[in-house]
Each structure stands twice: as structure tokens, then as C-alpha cells.
C-alpha positions in Angstrom: -62.3 2.4 -0.6 -64.2 4.6 1.5 -61.3 6.5 3.0 -62.1 6.6 7.1 -60.4 10.3 8.0 -57.7 9.5 10.7 -57.7 13.2 12.0 -61.7 12.9 13.3 -62.8 10.3 15.4 -59.7 7.9 16.0 -57.0 10.6 16.9 -58.9 11.9 19.5 -59.3 8.6 21.3 -56.1 7.9 21.5 -53.8 10.4 23.3 -54.1 11.6 26.9 -54.3 8.7 29.9 -56.8 6.5 29.7 -60.5 6.9 31.3 -61.4 4.7 34.1 -63.8 1.7 32.7 -62.6 2.2 29.1 -63.2 -0.8 26.8 -60.3 -0.6 24.6 -60.4 -1.0 20.7 -57.3 -2.9 18.9 -56.5 -3.1 15.5 -53.5 -4.6 13.6 -50.8 -1.6 13.4 -51.2 -1.7 9.7 -54.9 -1.2 9.9 -55.3 2.5 8.7 -53.3 2.7 6.2 -55.4 1.0 3.3 -58.8 1.5 5.7 -61.7 -0.3 4.1 -64.7 -2.2 5.9 -63.1 -3.1 8.9 -61.7 -0.2 9.4 -65.2 1.3 8.9 -67.4 -1.1 11.4 -64.5 -0.3 14.1 -65.2 3.7 13.6 -68.9 3.3 13.4 -69.2 1.2 16.1 -66.8 3.3 18.2 -69.1 6.2 17.7 -72.7 4.8 18.3 -71.4 3.1 21.3 -70.1 6.6 23.0 -74.0 7.8 21.8 -74.8 4.8 24.3 -72.6 6.6 26.8 -69.5 3.5 26.8 -66.4 4.9 27.0 -64.1 4.1 23.9 -60.5 4.4 23.8 -58.4 3.0 20.8 -55.5 0.8 22.5 -52.0 2.2 22.6 -49.3 -0.2 23.4 -47.0 2.9 24.6 -49.2 4.5 27.4 -52.3 2.0 28.1 -52.2 -0.9 30.5 -54.9 -3.6 30.1 -55.4 -4.1 33.5 -56.9 -0.9 33.6 -59.6 -1.0 31.3 -62.7 -2.9 31.4 -62.4 -5.0 28.6 -60.6 -5.2 25.3 -62.6 -5.4 21.9 -60.5 -6.7 18.6 -61.4 -6.6 15.4 -60.2 -8.6 13.1 -57.9 -11.5 13.6 -54.3 -11.3 13.4 -50.5 -12.4 15.5 -51.2 -9.2 17.2 -54.2 -9.6 18.7 -53.4 -12.8 20.1 -50.7 -11.4 21.9 -52.6 -9.2 23.4 -55.3 -11.4 23.9 -53.2 -13.3 25.8 -51.7 -10.7 28.1 -55.4 -9.2 28.7 -56.8 -12.8 30.0 -53.2 -13.1 32.5 -54.6 -10.4 34.0 -58.1 -11.0 34.4 -59.8 -8.5 31.7 -62.5 -10.2 29.2 -61.7 -10.3 25.5 -64.3 -9.9 22.9 -63.1 -10.4 19.3 -65.0 -9.4 15.7 -63.2 -11.4 13.7 -64.3 -10.7 10.3 -63.1 -13.8 8.5 -64.2 -15.3 5.6 -63.0 -18.8 3.5 -63.7 -19.0 0.6 -62.1 -22.0 -1.8 -62.5 -19.6 -4.9 -60.6 -16.9 -3.6 -58.0 -18.6 -2.6 -57.5 -20.4 -5.9 -58.1 -17.3 -7.8 -55.7 -14.7 -5.5 -52.8 -17.2 -5.1 -49.7 -15.7 -6.6 -48.3 -18.8 -8.0 -49.5 -22.3 -8.2 -46.9 -23.6 -5.2 -49.1 -21.1 -3.0 -52.3 -21.8 -4.3 -51.7 -25.4 -3.6 -50.2 -24.5 0.0 -53.3 -22.6 0.8 -56.1 -24.8 -0.3 -54.3 -27.8 1.7 -54.3 -25.6 4.9 -58.0 -25.3 4.5 -58.2 -28.6 3.4 -56.6 -29.8 7.3 -58.9 -27.3 8.7 -61.8 -29.2 7.7 -60.8 -32.6 8.7 -59.1 -31.7 11.7 -60.5 -28.7 13.0 -58.6 -28.4 16.4 -55.4 -28.7 14.7 -53.3 -26.0 16.5 -53.0 -22.8 15.1 -52.7 -18.9 16.0 -56.3 -18.2 15.2 -57.4 -21.1 16.7 -55.8 -19.8 19.9 -57.1 -16.6 19.1 -60.6 -17.9 19.0 -60.2 -19.8 22.2 -58.8 -16.8 24.0 -62.4 -14.4 23.8 -64.5 -14.7 26.0 -67.1 -13.6 23.1 -66.8 -14.1 19.5 -68.7 -11.5 17.4 -69.1 -12.5 14.2 -70.8 -10.7 11.1 -73.4 -13.2 10.7 -74.7 -17.0 11.6 -72.9 -18.2 7.9 -69.5 -16.6 9.5 -70.0 -18.3 13.0 -71.0 -21.6 11.4 -67.8 -21.6 9.0 -65.6 -20.9 12.6 -67.6 -23.2 14.5 -66.2 -25.8 11.8 -63.2 -25.1 10.9 -61.7 -24.1 14.0 -64.0 -26.7 16.5 -65.1 -23.4 18.9 -67.7 -23.8 21.3 -71.2 -22.4 19.4 -72.3 -20.7 22.9 -69.5 -18.3 22.8 -70.8 -16.8 19.7 -73.0 -13.7 19.4 -73.9 -12.8 16.1 -73.7 -8.7 15.5 -74.1 -7.8 11.9 -72.4 -4.9 10.1 -74.2 -1.8 9.7 -74.8 1.5 7.8 -75.5 5.0 8.6 -78.9 6.5 8.5 -78.0 9.6 6.6 -77.4 7.4 3.7 -81.3 7.3 3.5 -81.1 11.3 3.0 -78.9 11.3 0.4 -79.5 13.2 -3.2 -78.2 13.3 -6.3 -77.8 16.9 -6.8 -74.2 17.2 -5.2 -72.4 14.6 -7.6 -74.3 15.1 -10.7 -73.5 18.7 -10.5 -69.7 18.2 -9.9 -69.6 15.6 -12.3 -72.5 16.0 -14.6 -73.0 12.2 -14.8 -76.8 10.9 -15.0 -77.4 7.2 -14.5 -74.4 5.0 -14.3 -73.2 2.1 -12.6 -71.1 2.9 -9.6 -68.5 0.7 -7.4 -67.1 1.9 -4.5 -64.1 0.5 -2.7 -60.7 -0.7 -3.2 -59.1 -1.4 -6.4 -58.1 -4.7 -5.8 -57.9 -8.3 -7.0 -60.3 -9.4 -4.2 -62.7 -7.0 -5.2 -62.8 -8.0 -8.9 -62.4 -4.4 -10.1 -60.9 -5.3 -13.6 -63.7 -8.3 -14.4 -66.4 -5.4 -13.5 -64.9 -2.8 -16.0 -65.2 -5.7 -18.5 -68.5 -6.8 -17.9 -70.0 -3.2 -17.9 -67.9 -2.6 -20.8 -69.5 -5.5 -22.7 -73.2 -4.1 -21.5 -72.2 -0.8 -23.3 -73.0 1.1 -19.9 -71.2 3.6 -18.2 -69.2 3.0 -15.1 -68.2 5.0 -12.0 -65.3 4.0 -10.0 -64.8 5.2 -6.6 -61.8 4.3 -4.9 -58.1 3.8 -4.5 -55.2 0.9 -4.7 -53.8 -0.4 -1.6 -50.2 -0.7 -1.3 -49.0 -3.6 -3.6 -52.2 -3.0 -6.1 -51.0 -0.6 -8.2 -50.2 -2.7 -11.1 -53.6 -3.8 -10.9 -55.1 -0.3 -11.0 -53.5 0.4 -14.0 -54.9 -2.4 -15.7 -58.2 -1.8 -14.8 -57.7 2.0 -16.1 -56.4 0.3 -19.0 -59.3 -2.1 -19.4 -61.5 0.9 -18.7 -59.9 2.9 -21.6 -62.3 6.5 -21.7 -65.6 4.6 -20.8 -64.6 4.9 -16.9 -64.8 7.8 -14.6 -62.2 7.3 -12.1 -62.3 9.3 -8.8 -60.1 9.2 -5.6 -61.3 7.2 -2.7 -63.7 9.8 -0.4 -63.7 9.9 3.1 -66.8 8.0 4.3 -68.5 10.9 5.7 -68.2 13.1 2.7 -71.2 14.3 1.1 -70.3 13.6 -2.6 -70.0 10.0 -1.5 -73.6 9.4 -0.5 -74.5 11.5 -3.2 -73.0 9.1 -5.8 -74.7 6.8 -4.1 -77.7 8.6 -4.7 -77.3 9.4 -8.4 -76.3 5.5 -9.5 -78.8 3.5 -11.1 -77.1 0.2 -10.2 -74.5 -0.3 -7.7 -71.8 -3.6 -8.4 -69.8 -5.4 -6.3 -69.1 -8.7 -8.0 -66.2 -9.7 -5.4 -64.7 -13.0 -4.7 -66.7 -12.7 -1.3 -67.9 -10.3 0.7 -69.4 -9.7 4.9 -71.3 -8.5 3.3 -69.7 -5.3 1.5 -70.6 -2.5 3.6 -70.3 -0.1 0.6 -73.6 -2.3 -0.8 -75.4 -1.5 2.2 -75.1 1.9 2.1 -76.0 2.0 -1.7 -79.1 -0.2 -0.9 -80.2 2.3 1.6 -79.5 5.1 -0.6 -82.1 3.8 -3.4 -79.5 1.8 -5.7 -80.3 -1.6 -7.4 -78.1 -3.4 -6.4 -75.5 -6.6 -8.0 -73.6 -8.7 -5.6 -71.6 -11.9 -5.3 -72.9 -14.5 -3.8 -69.7 -15.7 -2.2 -70.0 -14.4 1.9 -72.8 -13.7 3.7 -74.3 -11.9 1.1 -77.5 -13.7 1.2 -78.3 -13.5 4.7 -78.1 -9.8 4.3 -79.7 -9.2 1.0 -82.0 -12.1 0.2 -83.5 -12.0 -2.7 -84.0 -8.6 -2.7 -80.7 -8.1 -5.4 -79.3 -9.4 -7.8 -76.3 -11.9 -7.3 -73.1 -12.4 -10.1 -70.3 -15.0 -9.4 -66.8 -13.1 -9.8 -65.4 -16.0 -12.1 -68.7 -15.7 -15.0 -68.0 -12.3 -16.5 -71.1 -12.8 -18.7 -73.2 -13.4 -15.8 -72.2 -10.5 -14.1 -72.8 -8.1 -17.2 -76.0 -10.0 -16.9 -76.7 -8.9 -14.0 -76.2 -5.8 -14.3 -78.6 -4.9 -17.1 -81.2 -7.0 -15.8 -81.0 -4.2 -12.6 -80.6 -1.9 -14.9 -83.7 -2.0 -16.7 -86.0 -3.1 -13.6 -84.4 -1.1 -11.2 -84.1 -1.6 -7.3 -85.9 -4.2 -5.2 -89.0 -1.8 -3.7 -88.8 -3.9 -0.4 -84.6 -3.2 -0.2 -83.5 0.3 1.3 -86.4 -0.4 4.0 -85.2 -3.9 4.5 -81.5 -2.7 4.8 -82.9 0.2 7.3 -84.8 -1.7 9.5 -82.4 -4.2 10.4 -78.4 -3.1 9.8 -78.0 0.6 11.2 -74.7 1.1 13.2 -77.0 2.6 15.8 -78.9 -1.2 16.4 -75.3 -3.0 16.0 -73.7 -0.3 19.1 -76.6 -1.4 20.9 -76.2 -5.4 20.4 -72.6 -4.9 21.3 -73.2 -2.8 24.4 -75.4 -5.5 25.7 -72.4 -8.0 25.1 -70.4 -5.5 27.3 -72.7 -5.5 30.2 -73.0 -9.5 29.7 -69.4 -10.3 30.4 -67.8 -7.0 32.3 -70.9 -5.6 34.1 
């Protein structure tokens, strides 16, 4: 988990009276209790929009009134967001939605807590596929949004198929990365931990990220592994199992604030970055690692091909031997020489903000 420092940008934009013409950002109430890629997307988009002169504020239900805003931008799909979007529509305020959503049948089956829940969740997905107009709160939210900003063409296509949404209401805005990762140096990390040439994982320690199988695969390959992250609430037992599997061969480091220079230095010091999750859209840590010069191994599930093409190695999360082979291949071959420049020329947060601002201007002047 790349923690978002709550006392920095976020708190400064949720206090005091709302400025005129503000864009209101909203995420589910619990979002920053276990921050990850979605929260990072919100924060980095907001920072870069302000650099473009856009006034951004984190919505406070206690003091903010939607009718005083320029527009409402929802990050993630939630029932809270649905109710807020209904109020915004009633008061004539435009709604932008970044859904941050992916449906992966293999993940649904693997992550279900029991067989009954697995069958139920897969059945719901089948209903969406055969009857996309079937009423649901997610379809209602998608239909309330004036513009939908998926992170990829693949995500847009999936939402169109599963919820029968008009394709013209989508504008693809990719996820991004900070340009500062380009200039990262390994010196700080190596001086702190004395570790050289290792496989790196950065993110939540949870089943969807497939950390246990990653630990086992790297152990099979006989390579050193560094894990930076913490478990979200409810995943403590899983994290403990990961630590047992890694024994003494894994260096465990608690989640670092995203702007901590030690994080960027870890990317620069690593030989391979591995993210064999059950799906990614596309995995912000993988973008950061790629920009810092790492070879990358990543899941094929989600929209990863759309971002990385043939410049990385892919490994299915349900095939530990494939994970191990991909890591060893990347370890020996090194990073694709095209990878860092590809990411840096297409996926910077400044470009993401520019595209987002253009959407705002189109719908709200």
C-alpha cells in the first residue's frame, strides 16, 4: 500500500467555506482508511488540476451545498455516490464519474469467502451479461453521470456491455504517474537496508493482490524479495500467512507515504517489480516502477495490456510456476528499453489532469 498522507493535500481542501466555482471531489467515506490506487488517483488528479487553475474541494456533507459547485466528480462507484448524484441532478449540477471498476470472473471465484457466495456472485455477473438493462444501483449511478471517465478502453467496453450504457457518454482518461519517479536514485534505499538486486512488491497485502503466491513463487525462484505495504482491515490473517510463507527470505517494510523518497528509491533499487494480482486497472505501482527503470511482471487480467503492451512479462495469478518463470526471465533480461519512455510519454498525471479539465469545460463551461 502506498499510503496517502491525510494531513497534506486532502485536509487542506476539506476545511472552511467552499470557494465559488469549485469542483467537488467525492469518494466513499471509508476510502482513506485503507488508501490505495483509487485514493492516489483522486489526490494526484486534484493536485494537477489545481496547477491548471481549477479550484478543487473534497466534498463535506456537513457544510457544502451542491448547488454552489461547478460540478461533482465521483471517484469510485458506491451507494453514497449514487445518492449524492441524485441530489446533484435534482439541483442542476453536472456529474462526472471515474468508476475505477473491473469485473473478473476468475477473481470473483477465487476471492469468494465460501462456495455459496461464489455461486451467487458469478450468477449476478451472468445476469449482467445476458440482461444488461436489469436494474441495479450501479447501473442507476452510471446513468446519472453526465460523463464517465474509465481508466481504459477495456473498462469502458466492459461497462457498456454489462450495464447497457450509451458509448458516447464515455471519455477514456488513463491513470497516471508522477514524473519524479524518473529521477529516482537507489542510494537512499540501499543505505537504509543494504539490499541490492531484489524483486519488489508495493501495495496492499490482501488476497486480490495475490501476495501469498508471489512470495511462494519468488521463494521457488531462489531470489530475494522486498514487500512494501500493510494489510487493509480484515486481511491481517492473510498478511500473517504471507509472512510465514516468506520466513526469513523476505524483507517486510510497512506502507510508506506515497511522497516518501524512500519509496521512489526502492523502485530504483529493485531489479524486478512484480504484481501478479487477480486484476489491475492498471496498477499504479507498476507504472511507477516502470518509470523508475524496473523490469515489470504483471497480471494479464484487467487493462494491463492496454498500458504496457509487450514491454513487460505477464503471469497469471493462478499459475505460480508461470509467475516464477516470468520473474526469472525479467531478472535475467532486465527492463525493456522502451518501457520507461513509453510510460513517461503517455501516462503522467499532468496529462491526466489536462484531459480531465477538458471534460469539465465541455460539460460545465
